[in-house]
C-alpha positions as a LaTeX table, in Angstrom:
\begin{tabular}{lrrr}
\hline
Residue & $x$ (\AA) & $y$ (\AA) & $z$ (\AA) \\
\hline
Unk1 & $-54.37$ & 37.84 & 22.64 \\
Unk2 & $-50.82$ & 38.66 & 24.65 \\
Unk3 & $-47.92$ & 39.32 & 22.60 \\
Unk4 & $-45.18$ & 36.43 & 22.42 \\
Unk5 & $-41.96$ & 37.73 & 23.92 \\
Unk6 & $-38.92$ & 35.29 & 23.54 \\
Unk7 & $-36.03$ & 35.44 & 25.63 \\
Unk8 & $-33.91$ & 37.14 & 22.64 \\
Unk9 & $-36.33$ & 40.26 & 22.87 \\
Unk10 & $-34.73$ & 40.93 & 25.94 \\
Unk11 & $-31.47$ & 42.71 & 26.56 \\
Unk12 & $-28.77$ & 40.66 & 28.33 \\
Unk13 & $-26.70$ & 42.80 & 31.07 \\
Unk14 & $-23.50$ & 40.94 & 32.22 \\
Unk15 & $-22.64$ & 41.47 & 36.32 \\
Unk16 & $-20.15$ & 40.42 & 38.60 \\
Unk17 & $-21.30$ & 38.10 & 41.53 \\
Unk18 & $-19.86$ & 38.50 & 44.88 \\
Unk19 & $-17.47$ & 35.22 & 44.29 \\
Unk20 & $-16.16$ & 37.04 & 41.13 \\
Unk21 & $-17.73$ & 35.22 & 38.22 \\
Unk22 & $-19.46$ & 36.99 & 35.44 \\
Unk23 & $-23.32$ & 36.36 & 35.13 \\
Unk24 & $-25.79$ & 37.20 & 32.38 \\
Unk25 & $-29.14$ & 38.37 & 33.33 \\
Unk26 & $-32.02$ & 39.45 & 31.29 \\
Unk27 & $-33.36$ & 42.86 & 31.65 \\
Unk28 & $-36.88$ & 43.62 & 32.26 \\
Unk29 & $-38.64$ & 46.78 & 32.10 \\
Unk30 & $-40.98$ & 47.41 & 34.88 \\
Unk31 & $-43.34$ & 49.64 & 33.07 \\
Unk32 & $-43.48$ & 47.61 & 29.76 \\
Unk33 & $-46.85$ & 46.84 & 28.52 \\
Unk34 & $-45.83$ & 43.17 & 28.37 \\
Unk35 & $-44.39$ & 42.76 & 31.83 \\
Unk36 & $-45.65$ & 39.27 & 32.42 \\
Unk37 & $-44.48$ & 37.86 & 29.09 \\
Unk38 & $-41.27$ & 39.66 & 29.48 \\
Unk39 & $-40.78$ & 38.00 & 33.25 \\
Unk40 & $-41.90$ & 34.54 & 31.81 \\
Unk41 & $-39.48$ & 34.76 & 29.08 \\
Unk42 & $-36.77$ & 35.72 & 31.21 \\
Unk43 & $-37.45$ & 33.00 & 33.70 \\
Unk44 & $-37.53$ & 30.42 & 30.78 \\
Unk45 & $-34.24$ & 31.78 & 29.69 \\
Unk46 & $-32.82$ & 31.25 & 33.14 \\
Unk47 & $-33.99$ & 28.24 & 33.86 \\
Unk48 & $-32.46$ & 26.72 & 30.51 \\
Unk49 & $-29.27$ & 28.34 & 31.50 \\
Unk50 & $-29.22$ & 26.98 & 34.59 \\
Unk51 & $-29.95$ & 23.17 & 33.19 \\
Unk52 & $-27.67$ & 23.52 & 30.64 \\
Unk53 & $-24.86$ & 24.28 & 33.07 \\
Unk54 & $-25.74$ & 21.53 & 35.24 \\
Unk55 & $-25.84$ & 19.00 & 32.44 \\
Unk56 & $-22.65$ & 20.24 & 31.00 \\
Unk57 & $-20.95$ & 19.86 & 34.99 \\
Unk58 & $-22.58$ & 16.25 & 35.12 \\
Unk59 & $-20.66$ & 15.60 & 32.11 \\
Unk60 & $-17.45$ & 16.67 & 32.95 \\
Unk61 & $-17.60$ & 14.88 & 36.38 \\
Unk62 & $-18.83$ & 11.48 & 34.62 \\
Unk63 & $-15.74$ & 11.86 & 32.25 \\
Unk64 & $-13.21$ & 12.66 & 35.25 \\
Unk65 & $-14.39$ & 9.59 & 37.03 \\
Unk66 & $-13.89$ & 7.57 & 33.74 \\
Unk67 & $-10.46$ & 8.35 & 32.99 \\
\hline
\end{tabular}
C-alpha cells in the first residue's frame, strides 16, 4: 500500500507572478519515491485554494451588489 501524503507534508514556496501578485506553490521533488502521491496532494491543495478564492470573490461581489 502506498504511503499517504498530505499537502501539509509538502514544502511551500512563494513566487511572484508576472502581474506582481505573490503566489504560493507546493514543491514536489522529482526523485521522490512517493512522486505520484506528492503530485496528487499538491493538485488537491491547489484546487482547494482556487475554489476557496473563487468562493471568497463571489461573496465579496454579492456583498457589493447588495450594499
